C-alpha positions in Angstrom: 172.3 110.4 89.1 174.3 108.1 91.3 177.8 109.2 92.1 180.7 107.3 90.6 184.3 107.1 91.7 185.3 109.5 89.0 182.9 112.2 90.0 183.8 111.8 93.6 187.5 112.0 92.7 186.8 115.2 90.8 185.1 116.7 93.8 188.2 116.0 95.8 190.2 117.6 93.0 188.0 120.7 93.0 188.5 121.1 96.7 192.3 120.7 96.5 192.5 123.2 93.6 190.4 125.8 95.5 192.4 125.5 98.6 195.7 125.6 96.7 194.7 128.9 95.1 194.4 130.5 98.6 197.9 129.7 99.8 200.6 132.1 98.7 204.2 131.0 98.3 205.4 133.3 101.0 202.8 131.8 103.4 204.7 128.5 103.3 208.3 129.9 103.1 208.7 129.6 99.3 210.0 132.5 97.1 207.4 134.1 94.9 209.9 133.9 92.0 210.5 136.4 89.3 207.9 137.6 86.8 204.2 137.4 86.8 202.6 134.2 88.2 199.7 133.1 86.1 198.4 130.8 88.8 196.8 132.2 92.0 198.3 130.7 95.1 200.6 127.7 94.9 201.5 125.9 91.7 200.7 122.2 91.5 204.4 121.4 91.5 205.1 123.6 94.6 202.3 121.8 96.5 203.6 118.4 95.5 207.1 119.4 96.7 205.8 120.8 100.0 203.7 117.7 100.8 206.2 115.3 99.4 203.5 113.3 97.6 202.1 112.8 94.1 199.5 115.5 93.4 198.6 116.2 89.8 196.6 113.0 89.4 194.7 113.7 92.6 193.6 117.2 91.5 192.6 116.0 88.1 190.5 113.1 89.5 192.7 110.4 88.1 193.8 109.1 91.4 190.8 108.3 93.7 192.4 106.3 96.6 194.9 108.4 98.5 196.3 106.9 101.7 195.6 108.7 105.0 199.3 109.6 105.2 199.0 111.4 101.8 195.8 113.2 102.9 197.5 114.3 106.1 200.5 115.6 104.2 198.3 117.6 101.8 196.3 119.0 104.8 199.5 120.3 106.4 200.9 121.7 103.2 197.6 123.6 102.5 197.5 124.8 106.1 194.1 123.4 106.7 192.6 123.5 110.2 189.3 122.4 111.8 186.4 121.9 109.4 188.7 122.4 106.4 191.0 119.5 107.5 188.0 117.3 108.2 186.4 118.0 104.9 189.6 117.0 103.1 189.5 113.6 104.8 185.8 113.1 104.1 186.2 113.9 100.4 189.2 111.5 100.2 187.0 108.7 101.7 184.3 109.5 99.2 186.8 109.4 96.3 187.9 105.9 97.5 184.3 104.6 97.4 183.8 104.2 101.1 180.2 105.1 102.1 179.4 108.3 103.8 177.8 108.5 107.2 174.7 110.3 105.9 172.1 108.7 103.7 172.0 109.8 100.0 168.9 111.9 100.5 167.5 113.8 103.4 164.1 113.1 104.8 161.8 116.2 104.6 159.2 115.0 107.1 159.4 116.5 110.6 158.6 114.3 113.6 155.6 115.3 115.7 157.9 115.4 118.8 160.0 118.0 117.0 157.0 120.1 116.1 156.0 120.1 119.8 159.5 121.3 120.7 159.1 124.2 118.3 155.9 125.2 120.0 157.3 124.7 123.5 160.2 127.2 123.0 157.8 130.1 122.1 158.2 133.1 122.2 161.7 132.2 121.0 161.9 132.1 117.2 162.8 128.6 116.0 162.7 126.5 112.8 163.8 123.2 111.4 166.0 123.0 108.2 167.1 120.1 106.1 170.8 119.2 105.5 170.9 121.6 102.6 169.1 124.5 104.4 165.5 123.9 103.2 163.1 125.2 105.9 160.8 122.4 106.8 158.9 123.8 109.8 158.8 126.8 112.1 156.9 128.2 115.0 155.0 131.5 114.6 157.9 133.8 115.6 160.2 131.7 113.5 158.0 132.3 110.5 157.9 136.0 111.2 161.6 136.2 111.6 162.0 135.4 107.8 159.5 137.7 106.1 158.7 136.8 102.5 160.1 133.2 102.7 156.6 131.7 103.1 155.4 133.4 99.9 157.5 130.9 98.0 156.3 127.4 97.3 157.3 124.8 99.9 160.0 123.2 97.8 161.7 126.6 97.3 161.9 127.7 100.9 165.6 127.3 101.2 167.6 129.7 103.5 170.6 130.0 101.1 168.3 130.7 98.2 166.4 133.3 100.4 169.7 135.1 101.2 170.8 135.5 97.6 167.5 135.7 95.6 164.8 137.2 97.8 164.7 141.0 98.1 164.0 140.9 101.8 166.7 138.3 102.4 169.3 140.6 100.9 168.4 143.4 103.4 167.4 141.4 106.5 170.8 140.6 107.9 173.6 143.0 108.9 176.2 142.7 107.5 174.8 140.7 104.6 178.2 139.8 103.2 179.3 138.0 106.4 176.0 136.1 106.7 176.1 134.8 103.1 179.8 133.9 103.3 179.0 131.8 106.4 175.9 130.3 104.8 177.8 129.2 101.7 180.7 127.8 103.8 178.2 125.7 105.8 176.5 124.5 102.6 179.9 123.4 101.3 180.6 121.6 104.5 177.4 119.5 104.6 177.6 119.0 100.8 180.9 117.1 101.0 179.2 113.9 102.1 176.8 113.9 99.1 178.1 116.1 96.3 175.8 114.6 93.7 172.6 114.8 95.7 169.8 116.0 93.3 168.5 118.7 95.8 172.0 120.1 96.2 172.9 120.1 92.5 169.6 121.8 91.6 170.1 124.5 94.3 173.8 125.2 93.4 173.1 125.2 89.7 170.3 127.8 90.1 172.3 130.0 92.4 175.5 129.9 90.3 173.5 131.1 87.3 171.5 133.8 89.1 173.9 135.1 91.7 177.5 136.1 90.8 178.1 136.6 94.6 177.2 133.0 95.3 179.3 131.7 92.4 182.3 133.5 93.7 181.9 132.2 97.2 181.1 128.6 96.1 184.3 128.5 94.1 186.4 129.5 97.1 185.4 126.2 98.7 185.5 127.6 102.3 184.0 125.1 104.7 182.6 125.7 108.2 179.8 123.8 110.0 177.9 126.1 112.2 176.9 125.1 115.7 175.6 128.4 116.9 176.6 132.1 116.9 175.1 135.6 116.7 173.2 137.4 113.9 172.1 141.0 113.6 168.8 141.7 111.9 167.2 144.8 110.3 163.7 143.4 110.5 161.0 145.3 108.6 158.4 144.8 111.3 160.2 144.0 114.6 163.1 146.5 114.1 166.8 146.2 114.7 168.0 143.3 117.0 171.0 141.1 117.6 170.1 137.5 118.5 172.2 134.6 119.5 171.3 131.2 118.1 171.9 127.5 118.8 171.8 124.7 116.3 170.8 121.2 117.4 171.3 118.1 115.2 168.2 115.9 115.1 169.0 112.2 115.3 167.9 109.8 112.5 166.7 112.5 110.2 169.3 112.6 107.4 170.8 115.9 108.6 167.9 117.9 109.9 168.7 120.7 112.3 166.7 122.8 114.8 167.7 126.4 115.1 166.6 128.5 118.1 167.2 132.2 118.6 167.2 134.2 121.8 168.1 137.6 123.1 169.6 138.9 126.3 166.8 139.4 128.8 165.7 142.9 129.5 167.4 144.5 126.4 165.9 146.3 123.4 166.9 143.2 121.4 164.5 141.1 123.5 161.7 143.6 123.3 161.9 143.6 119.5 162.2 139.8 119.4 159.0 139.5 121.4 157.2 141.5 118.8 157.6 138.5 116.5 155.1 136.6 118.7 152.5 139.1 119.9 149.9 136.4 120.6 152.1 134.4 123.0 153.6 137.6 124.6 150.1 139.0 125.3 149.1 135.7 127.0 151.9 135.8 129.5 150.7 136.8 133.0 151.8 140.2 134.2 153.8 139.6 137.4 152.2 141.1 140.6 154.0 144.1 142.0 156.3 143.3 144.9 154.7 144.1 148.3 156.3 146.8 150.4 157.0 146.3 154.2 153.9 148.4 155.0 151.7 145.9 153.1 152.9 142.9 155.1 150.9 142.1 158.2 154.0 141.0 160.2 156.0 144.1 159.2 157.7 145.9 162.1 156.6 149.3 160.6 153.0 148.6 161.8 153.6 148.8 165.6 155.9 151.8 165.2 153.2 153.7 163.3 150.6 152.6 165.9 152.8 153.9 168.8 153.2 157.3 167.1 149.4 157.7 166.8 148.7 156.6 170.3 151.2 159.0 171.8 149.7 161.9 169.8 146.2 161.1 171.1 147.4 160.8 174.8 149.5 163.9 174.8 152.7 162.0 175.7 156.0 162.6 174.0 156.3 161.4 170.5 159.5 159.9 169.1 162.3 162.4 168.6 164.4 162.9 165.6 168.0 162.0 165.5 168.9 165.6 166.4 167.0 165.4 169.7 164.1 167.7 168.6 160.6 166.6 168.9 159.2 165.3 165.6 156.7 167.6 164.1 153.1 166.4 164.3 
């Protein structure tokens, strides 16, 4: 269903309400007041006073065209920084009817050049995901990094779904709680530009119904776009390993990203990571052992040894030790 100004305004209102609930009065210099507060975080009236703007109509979706000055004031009052501050501005633009930078739907086709890149980075695990975390392609170690995901039909191979609903996905990452919180925050961030996308709404609807953990995190409305980081795995075949990863945005794809993992060379983490690609690892040539000075034809050790042997055969003095004694023959 196409998004309307009202639904976009409501999405802005949901975001404001979620962020308001996470700011305590004492965080912004307001007295908590006497008695029990029925509202978590700030009351609407308190936020309106802090920001010095109208607010209730914005949260309820009745006002859909806030000025940049109003959005800035709300961002300061809600103590938003970084991704959270940018998301507020993006939702305000959507509420006003201005088009988003991303197209309405992501393209699920992966370019041949990207597939070649996946192959070229082996034995590093790598895969390509859509804007909403559907896995579109992977190299062999990337497939083995996510055991069980490939048992699902192609249209269900979504990393966020895998984290919450697949039994292996719930035990693969350590700590699982931090990984899923980061995943949901990233999904919230990329969803802001297209809150009514059919792929997104189907995924969120399923996870809200099937996973109380996801529903709780989704309602928090934390936002954070990931550009790289570190993950620890308890892999059922490769073993425990901590890998760093980088995320590369693929141009003109509607939000596709390529994710590549690596380990510190020479560590047990790298050894376990290489077990994810035994074919390529076995093909790598074994480096030749370094030659010693005695193996090299121009080494000065050769004439010294020759002199010792000649002296012994002729009966002349052989080289002496550092203490002045004749070296034993």
